C-alpha positions as CSV (number, residue, x, y, z in Angstrom):
1,X,-34.0,-80.8,-52.6
2,X,-33.0,-79.9,-49.2
3,X,-32.6,-76.1,-50.3
4,X,-36.3,-76.1,-51.0
5,X,-37.5,-77.7,-48.5
6,X,-34.9,-74.8,-46.5
7,X,-37.0,-72.4,-47.8
8,X,-39.9,-73.2,-46.9
9,X,-39.3,-73.5,-43.2
10,X,-37.9,-70.8,-43.5
11,X,-39.7,-68.0,-40.7
12,X,-42.2,-65.0,-41.7
13,X,-39.5,-62.9,-40.1
14,X,-36.6,-63.8,-42.3
15,X,-38.1,-61.5,-45.5
16,X,-39.0,-59.5,-43.2
17,X,-37.4,-55.8,-43.6
18,X,-38.2,-52.5,-43.4
19,X,-37.7,-48.4,-44.0
20,X,-37.6,-45.2,-42.2
21,X,-36.7,-42.0,-41.8
22,X,-36.4,-40.4,-38.0
23,X,-34.7,-36.8,-37.7
24,X,-33.7,-36.9,-41.2
25,X,-31.7,-40.6,-40.8
26,X,-32.8,-43.2,-43.0
27,X,-33.0,-46.6,-40.9
28,X,-33.1,-50.2,-41.9
29,X,-34.1,-52.8,-40.0
30,X,-34.9,-57.3,-40.7
31,X,-34.7,-59.9,-38.8
32,X,-30.4,-60.5,-39.0
33,X,-29.8,-57.0,-37.9
34,X,-31.8,-56.9,-34.9
35,X,-29.9,-60.2,-34.4
36,X,-26.7,-59.5,-34.4
37,X,-26.6,-55.9,-33.2
38,X,-29.6,-54.8,-31.4
39,X,-30.0,-57.8,-29.3
40,X,-28.7,-58.5,-25.8
41,X,-29.0,-60.8,-23.2
42,X,-28.0,-64.9,-23.2
43,X,-32.1,-66.1,-24.8
44,X,-32.7,-66.3,-28.0
45,X,-35.4,-63.9,-29.3
46,X,-38.4,-65.3,-31.3
47,X,-39.5,-63.9,-34.9
48,X,-42.6,-62.3,-33.0
49,X,-40.4,-60.4,-30.0
50,X,-38.6,-59.0,-33.5
51,X,-41.4,-58.5,-35.3
52,X,-42.7,-56.2,-32.5
53,X,-39.5,-54.8,-31.5
54,X,-39.2,-53.4,-35.4
55,X,-42.9,-51.9,-35.3
56,X,-42.4,-50.3,-31.9
57,X,-39.0,-49.0,-33.6
58,X,-40.6,-47.7,-36.8
59,X,-43.8,-46.4,-35.2
60,X,-42.0,-44.5,-32.4
61,X,-39.7,-43.1,-34.8
62,X,-36.1,-44.7,-32.9
63,X,-33.0,-44.9,-34.3
64,X,-31.5,-48.3,-31.9
65,X,-28.5,-47.5,-33.8
66,X,-28.3,-44.8,-31.2
67,X,-28.4,-46.6,-28.6
68,X,-32.3,-45.3,-28.7
69,X,-34.0,-49.1,-28.2
70,X,-32.4,-52.5,-27.6
71,X,-33.9,-56.0,-27.3
72,X,-33.4,-58.2,-24.1
73,X,-34.1,-61.2,-23.8
74,X,-32.4,-63.8,-20.4
75,X,-32.3,-67.4,-19.7
76,X,-33.3,-68.6,-17.1
77,X,-32.7,-71.5,-14.0
78,X,-36.2,-72.8,-14.8
79,X,-34.5,-74.6,-18.4
80,X,-36.6,-72.1,-20.7
81,X,-37.0,-68.0,-21.3
82,X,-37.6,-65.2,-20.2
83,X,-39.7,-62.5,-22.2
84,X,-38.3,-60.4,-24.1
85,X,-38.1,-56.6,-23.2
86,X,-37.6,-53.0,-25.2
87,X,-35.1,-51.4,-24.0
88,X,-35.8,-47.8,-24.4
89,X,-33.0,-44.3,-23.6
90,X,-34.2,-41.7,-21.5
91,X,-33.1,-39.7,-24.7
92,X,-35.3,-41.5,-26.3
93,X,-38.4,-40.6,-24.0
94,X,-37.5,-36.4,-23.7
95,X,-37.9,-36.6,-27.9
96,X,-41.0,-38.0,-28.2
97,X,-42.3,-36.4,-25.3
98,X,-40.7,-33.2,-26.2
99,X,-42.3,-33.8,-30.3
100,X,-45.5,-33.9,-28.7
101,X,-47.0,-30.1,-28.5
102,X,-49.1,-30.5,-25.2
103,X,-46.3,-30.7,-23.4
104,X,-45.0,-28.3,-21.4
105,X,-42.5,-29.8,-18.9
106,X,-41.8,-31.1,-15.6
107,X,-40.6,-31.1,-12.0
108,X,-39.1,-34.3,-11.0
109,X,-36.6,-35.1,-7.0
110,X,-35.8,-37.2,-4.7
111,X,-38.1,-38.3,-1.3
112,X,-35.7,-37.9,1.8
113,X,-36.1,-38.6,5.1
114,X,-34.7,-35.5,7.0
115,X,-35.1,-36.5,10.9
116,X,-38.9,-37.2,11.1
117,X,-39.5,-35.4,8.5
118,X,-40.5,-36.5,4.9
119,X,-39.0,-34.4,2.6
120,X,-39.6,-33.9,-1.6
121,X,-36.5,-32.6,-2.1
122,X,-36.4,-30.9,-6.5
123,X,-33.4,-31.8,-8.5
124,X,-30.6,-35.0,-7.1
125,X,-28.4,-33.3,-4.1
126,X,-29.5,-34.7,-0.3
127,X,-27.7,-34.0,2.8
128,X,-24.6,-36.3,4.5
129,X,-27.8,-36.6,7.6
130,X,-30.4,-37.1,4.7
131,X,-31.9,-41.1,3.8
132,X,-33.3,-41.7,0.5
133,X,-36.5,-43.5,0.7
134,X,-37.6,-42.7,-3.4
135,X,-37.9,-40.3,-6.3
136,X,-41.0,-38.2,-7.6
137,X,-41.8,-36.6,-10.9
138,X,-44.9,-33.6,-12.0
139,X,-44.8,-33.9,-16.2
140,X,-47.3,-30.7,-17.1
141,X,-49.7,-30.4,-20.4
142,X,-51.5,-27.6,-21.8
143,X,-54.6,-29.9,-22.3
144,X,-54.9,-30.7,-18.4
145,X,-55.6,-29.5,-15.6
146,X,-53.3,-31.3,-13.0
147,X,-49.8,-32.3,-13.6
148,X,-49.4,-35.9,-13.7
149,X,-47.5,-37.2,-10.8
150,X,-46.0,-40.1,-10.5
151,X,-43.5,-41.4,-6.7
152,X,-41.7,-44.9,-6.5
153,X,-40.4,-46.9,-3.8
154,X,-36.2,-47.1,-3.6
155,X,-36.7,-50.5,-2.4
156,X,-38.3,-51.5,-5.7
157,X,-35.2,-50.6,-7.9
158,X,-32.2,-50.9,-6.2
159,X,-31.3,-54.1,-6.0
160,X,-27.1,-53.0,-5.1
161,X,-25.7,-53.1,-8.4
162,X,-22.4,-51.4,-9.8
163,X,-25.0,-48.4,-11.1
164,X,-27.5,-47.8,-8.4
165,X,-24.7,-48.3,-5.8
166,X,-23.1,-45.1,-7.5
167,X,-25.6,-43.0,-8.3
168,X,-28.8,-43.8,-7.0
169,X,-30.0,-40.0,-6.3
170,X,-29.9,-40.4,-10.6
171,X,-30.8,-43.6,-11.4
172,X,-34.2,-42.6,-8.7
173,X,-35.0,-40.4,-9.9
174,X,-34.9,-40.9,-13.2
175,X,-37.2,-43.8,-12.7
176,X,-40.0,-41.3,-11.3
177,X,-39.6,-39.4,-14.6
178,X,-39.5,-42.0,-17.2
179,X,-43.6,-43.3,-14.7
180,X,-44.4,-39.9,-14.7
181,X,-43.9,-39.6,-19.1
182,X,-45.6,-42.4,-20.0
183,X,-48.7,-41.5,-18.1
184,X,-48.8,-38.2,-18.9
185,X,-48.0,-39.6,-23.2
186,X,-48.8,-43.5,-23.1
187,X,-49.8,-43.1,-26.9
188,X,-46.2,-42.4,-27.1
189,X,-44.4,-43.8,-25.4
190,X,-47.0,-47.1,-23.5
191,X,-45.1,-49.4,-25.0
192,X,-41.4,-48.0,-24.1
193,X,-39.4,-49.0,-20.7
194,X,-35.7,-48.0,-19.5
195,X,-33.2,-49.8,-18.4
196,X,-33.7,-47.9,-14.6
197,X,-37.0,-49.4,-14.9
198,X,-36.5,-53.3,-15.3
199,X,-35.3,-55.2,-12.3
200,X,-32.5,-56.9,-13.4
201,X,-32.6,-60.5,-14.5
202,X,-30.4,-61.3,-12.3
203,X,-31.3,-61.0,-9.3
204,X,-34.2,-63.7,-9.9
205,X,-31.5,-65.9,-10.9
206,X,-29.8,-65.3,-7.7
207,X,-32.7,-66.6,-5.8
208,X,-33.1,-69.3,-7.1
209,X,-29.9,-70.6,-7.2
210,X,-29.8,-70.1,-3.6
211,X,-33.4,-71.9,-3.6
212,X,-31.7,-74.9,-5.6
213,X,-29.5,-75.5,-2.6
214,X,-31.6,-75.2,-0.2
215,X,-33.2,-78.8,-1.5
216,X,-30.4,-79.9,-2.8
217,X,-29.1,-80.1,0.7
218,X,-32.0,-80.5,2.5
219,X,-33.1,-84.0,3.8
220,X,-29.6,-85.1,3.9
221,X,-29.8,-87.6,7.2
222,X,-30.4,-90.8,6.8
223,X,-33.6,-91.9,7.9
224,X,-34.6,-95.4,9.0
225,X,-36.7,-97.5,6.5
226,X,-40.4,-97.6,7.1
227,X,-41.0,-101.3,8.5
228,X,-38.2,-100.6,10.9
229,X,-39.8,-100.7,14.7
230,X,-39.9,-97.5,16.7
231,X,-37.1,-97.5,19.7
232,X,-38.3,-98.1,22.7
233,X,-38.4,-95.6,25.2
234,X,-36.1,-95.3,27.7
235,X,-37.4,-95.6,31.7
236,X,-36.6,-92.3,33.2
237,X,-34.1,-93.1,35.9
238,X,-35.7,-92.9,40.0
239,X,-33.7,-89.5,41.4
240,X,-31.1,-90.8,44.0
241,X,-32.2,-90.0,48.2
242,X,-30.8,-87.1,49.7
243,X,-27.7,-87.7,51.4
244,X,-27.5,-86.7,55.2
245,X,-24.9,-86.0,57.2
246,X,-26.1,-87.1,60.3
247,X,-24.6,-90.5,62.0
248,X,-26.9,-93.4,62.3
249,X,-29.0,-94.1,66.0
250,X,-28.1,-96.7,68.0
251,X,-30.5,-99.1,69.6
252,X,-30.9,-97.3,72.9
253,X,-31.3,-94.0,71.5
254,X,-34.3,-96.4,68.8
255,X,-35.8,-97.3,72.0
256,X,-36.0,-94.2,73.8
257,X,-37.8,-92.6,70.2
258,X,-40.4,-95.4,71.0
259,X,-41.1,-94.7,74.1
260,X,-41.8,-91.8,74.0
261,X,-43.8,-92.1,70.5
262,X,-46.1,-94.7,72.6
263,X,-49.5,-92.6,74.7
264,X,-49.1,-92.5,78.3
265,X,-51.8,-93.9,80.5
266,X,-52.7,-89.8,81.6
267,X,-53.2,-88.8,78.3
268,X,-56.2,-90.8,77.5
């Protein structure tokens, strides 16, 4: 009886299996294979996310066993999970683009600040005094009058991770190229993103943890009860009279001053 109920509630993805050909190699994908070998992160992927991943791999003729694509999902500190992301390698992007008859190549490079001038240099080279601002790329199609251009800001993607610290120029150039390729070939590349384009989930978690610490440490000072009488204001102390170094006057001096202050009859 228990076995019958278990089969009755089995998910549709458990029986879903796809076999397709890519570059002369047969690829078989099902839910068990995706969960065990092709998923990264600490989140639990849903059946819908697995089915979407398998469908994209089949439609785009990707070979996930060659790291052309994999599924990423992380748990967050709010008690839930982020949406799964389908990550595709740069090589898979390039193969898809080169498979299109209209593809005519690309240019890509760095956006640099050299002195007071902003320069768009091709490639990944920069001088010691240059400041790296971002990356740019142009993708050409034979059936378009103008190339597809993309410019990306370094601050949006560089979060201080090890790979970005080591090869910033390579990473930001690659991000710009992926943007331009996806805009040039939306049908072939529209649903695919590379790991360089993905903002790290760890950064969001780090900010959330810091915010929680702030909230946990807030209002730690003991406050008086609401019905307690407010403390009466303390009267301000009057300033002390200024000290003088003059000696006290004698009675004779006081009489002399008093007479001097009285008006004379000749003044009337």
